C-alpha positions as CSV (number, residue, x, y, z in Angstrom):
1,M,109.9,37.1,61.9
2,A,110.3,38.8,58.5
3,K,107.0,37.2,57.3
4,G,105.3,38.5,60.5
5,K,106.5,42.0,59.8
6,I,105.2,42.0,56.2
7,T,101.9,40.8,57.4
8,V,101.6,43.6,59.9
9,R,102.5,46.2,57.3
10,R,99.9,44.9,54.9
11,E,97.3,45.0,57.6
12,L,98.2,48.6,58.5
13,K,97.9,49.6,54.9
14,Q,94.7,47.6,54.3
15,P,92.6,47.6,57.5
16,D,89.3,47.2,55.6
17,G,88.9,43.5,56.3
18,F,89.1,44.0,60.0
19,M,86.8,46.9,60.1
20,K,84.3,45.2,57.8
21,T,84.0,42.5,60.3
22,V,83.6,44.9,63.2
23,N,80.8,46.7,61.2
24,G,79.3,43.3,60.4
25,V,79.2,42.3,64.1
26,V,77.6,45.7,64.9
27,E,74.9,45.3,62.3
28,Y,74.3,41.7,63.4
29,V,73.7,42.8,67.0
30,K,71.5,45.7,65.9
31,F,69.3,43.2,64.1
32,H,69.0,40.9,67.1
33,R,68.4,43.8,69.4
34,R,65.3,44.7,67.4
35,K,64.1,41.1,67.8
36,A,64.8,41.3,71.5
37,I,62.8,44.5,71.7
38,A,59.8,43.0,69.9
39,A,60.0,39.9,72.1
40,G,60.1,42.1,75.2
41,I,57.0,44.0,74.2
42,V,55.1,40.7,73.7
43,V,56.3,39.6,77.1
44,L,55.2,42.9,78.6
45,A,51.7,42.5,76.9
46,L,51.4,39.1,78.5
47,I,52.4,40.4,81.9
48,I,49.8,43.2,81.7
49,G,47.1,40.8,80.4
50,F,47.5,38.2,83.1
51,S,48.6,40.2,86.2
52,V,46.3,41.6,88.8
53,V,47.7,45.0,89.6
54,Q,46.6,48.2,91.3
55,A,44.8,50.6,89.0
56,Y,47.6,53.1,88.9
57,I,50.3,50.6,88.0
58,Y,48.0,49.1,85.4
59,H,47.6,52.5,83.9
60,Q,51.3,53.1,83.9
61,N,51.9,49.8,82.1
62,R,49.4,50.6,79.5
63,Q,50.8,54.1,78.9
64,A,54.4,52.7,78.8
65,S,53.3,50.0,76.2
66,R,51.7,52.7,74.1
67,V,54.8,55.0,74.2
68,L,57.1,52.0,73.3
69,G,54.9,51.2,70.3
70,E,54.8,54.7,69.0
71,S,58.6,55.1,69.4
72,L,59.2,51.8,67.5
73,A,56.8,52.8,64.7
74,A,58.4,56.2,64.3
75,M,61.9,54.6,64.3
76,G,61.1,52.3,61.4
77,E,63.9,49.8,60.6
78,M,66.5,51.7,62.6
79,D,68.6,52.4,59.5
80,D,67.8,56.1,59.0
81,A,69.1,58.8,61.4
82,A,66.1,61.0,61.0
83,Q,63.7,58.1,61.8
84,V,65.8,57.1,64.9
85,K,65.8,60.7,66.1
86,A,62.0,60.8,65.7
87,G,61.6,57.5,67.6
88,L,63.9,58.7,70.4
89,A,62.0,62.0,70.7
90,K,58.7,60.2,71.2
91,L,60.4,57.9,73.7
92,E,61.9,60.8,75.7
93,D,58.6,62.8,75.6
94,G,56.7,59.9,77.2
95,F,59.5,58.6,79.4
96,N,57.8,59.5,82.7
97,A,55.3,56.8,82.0
98,F,58.0,54.2,82.6
99,H,59.1,55.0,86.1
100,F,56.6,52.6,87.7
101,A,56.1,50.3,84.8
102,A,57.4,46.8,84.3
103,S,58.9,47.9,81.0
104,Y,61.3,50.5,82.4
105,P,64.5,48.4,81.7
106,L,63.2,47.8,78.2
107,A,62.7,51.5,77.6
108,C,66.2,52.3,78.8
109,F,67.5,49.6,76.5
110,L,65.7,51.0,73.5
111,R,66.9,54.6,74.4
112,G,70.4,53.2,74.7
113,N,70.1,51.6,71.2
114,D,68.9,54.9,69.7
115,H,71.8,56.9,71.2
116,Y,74.3,54.3,70.1
117,F,73.0,54.5,66.5
118,L,73.3,58.3,66.6
119,G,76.9,58.1,67.9
120,N,76.0,59.4,71.4
121,F,78.0,56.8,73.2
122,D,78.0,58.4,76.7
123,Q,74.2,58.8,76.7
124,S,73.9,55.3,75.3
125,R,76.0,53.8,78.1
126,Q,74.1,55.7,80.7
127,S,70.8,54.3,79.5
128,Y,72.1,50.8,79.4
129,E,73.5,51.2,82.9
130,E,70.1,52.3,84.1
131,A,68.5,49.2,82.7
132,V,71.1,46.9,84.3
133,A,70.5,48.5,87.7
134,K,66.8,47.7,87.4
135,T,66.8,44.1,86.1
136,D,68.7,40.8,86.1
137,D,67.0,39.2,83.1
138,Y,67.9,39.0,79.4
139,V,67.5,42.7,78.9
140,A,70.4,43.3,81.4
141,D,72.6,41.0,79.4
142,L,71.8,42.8,76.2
143,C,72.5,46.1,77.9
144,R,75.9,44.9,79.2
145,L,76.8,44.0,75.6
146,G,75.6,47.4,74.5
147,I,77.9,49.0,77.1
148,A,80.8,47.0,75.7
149,Y,80.0,48.2,72.2
150,D,79.9,51.8,73.4
151,Y,83.4,51.4,74.9
152,F,84.7,49.8,71.7
153,A,83.2,52.6,69.5
154,A,84.8,55.2,71.8
155,K,88.2,53.3,71.5
156,K,88.1,52.5,75.2
157,F,89.3,49.0,74.6
158,D,90.5,48.3,78.2
159,Q,87.0,49.0,79.6
160,C,85.4,47.1,76.7
161,A,87.5,44.1,77.5
162,A,86.8,44.3,81.2
163,M,83.0,44.3,80.6
164,L,83.2,41.4,78.2
165,E,85.5,39.4,80.5
166,K,82.9,39.6,83.2
167,M,80.2,38.6,80.9
168,R,82.2,35.6,79.7
169,G,83.1,34.7,83.3
170,D,79.4,34.6,84.2
171,N,78.7,32.5,81.1
172,P,81.6,30.6,79.6
173,K,79.4,29.7,76.6
174,A,78.4,33.3,75.9
175,G,77.2,34.3,72.4
176,E,79.4,34.9,69.5
177,E,79.2,38.7,69.8
178,V,81.0,38.5,73.2
179,Y,83.8,36.4,71.8
180,L,84.2,38.5,68.7
181,L,84.2,41.8,70.4
182,L,86.5,40.6,73.2
183,G,89.0,39.1,70.7
184,M,89.0,42.4,68.6
185,S,89.5,44.4,71.8
186,Y,92.5,42.3,72.8
187,E,94.0,42.8,69.3
188,R,93.6,46.5,69.7
189,L,95.4,46.3,73.0
190,R,98.1,44.1,71.4
191,R,97.3,41.3,73.8
192,N,97.6,38.7,71.0
193,Q,97.9,35.6,73.2
194,E,94.6,36.4,74.9
195,A,93.0,37.2,71.6
196,I,94.1,33.7,70.3
197,A,92.6,32.0,73.4
198,V,89.2,33.9,72.9
199,Y,89.0,33.1,69.2
200,E,89.8,29.4,69.9
201,N,87.1,29.3,72.5
202,M,84.6,30.8,70.0
203,V,85.4,28.1,67.4
204,Q,84.9,25.5,70.2
205,F,81.7,26.9,71.7
206,V,80.0,28.5,68.7
207,P,81.1,26.2,65.8
208,D,78.2,27.3,63.5
209,S,79.0,31.0,63.7
210,R,78.8,32.9,60.4
211,F,82.1,34.6,61.4
212,R,84.0,31.4,61.9
213,G,85.9,31.7,58.6
214,W,87.1,35.2,59.6
215,V,88.0,34.1,63.1
216,E,90.1,31.2,61.8
217,G,91.9,33.7,59.5
218,R,92.6,35.9,62.5
219,L,93.9,32.9,64.4
220,A,96.3,32.0,61.6
221,H,97.5,35.6,61.3
222,L,98.1,36.0,65.1
223,K,99.9,32.6,65.3
224,L,102.1,33.7,62.4
225,L,103.1,36.8,64.2
226,Q,104.1,34.8,67.3
227,G,106.4,32.7,65.1
């Protein structure tokens, strides 16, 4: 038990390793969100190109596609607050174009990402929830993960864990982000046995994760605390 106590004290004094990994997961997800946005726009273009729709709906889709493109262009690489604000402003200004467009969930998803980057977690969560209510496809899954990140950033670890538990229940082989964030949430809640189980599942289901070494370190630490 003495060793366990020393380990806890060291972690409390030097939390950088834990937080670096949290930040690393956040950056990893941001990168893949941009890829998902780009893929969504391509899919949207195909839908518009091959679908026979009424003139008004067709016009709405074209307008929505244009607004999305302008917002992404203004946003740049999503690593500068001023650029993100500019992209968000363009998106908000043209948001009426999305209400009858196929890309409405995608627009909500992008707006949620912008607010998350700017630290507006309540607005971010609201946008993600709007997208989830309108679609059941991959955009909804990304938005559910976004909602979990909003809860984690706001230190609402119970709600974060509940969201991720549902995602993992729907898909036991969920992506590494789900396992990592759920494990970290359990650790924040001092539910160490559950954190161990999640990390072990991640090692099993996502063996090639770039965070595997860190996860194995957390497993060793948590098991040491248990004696």
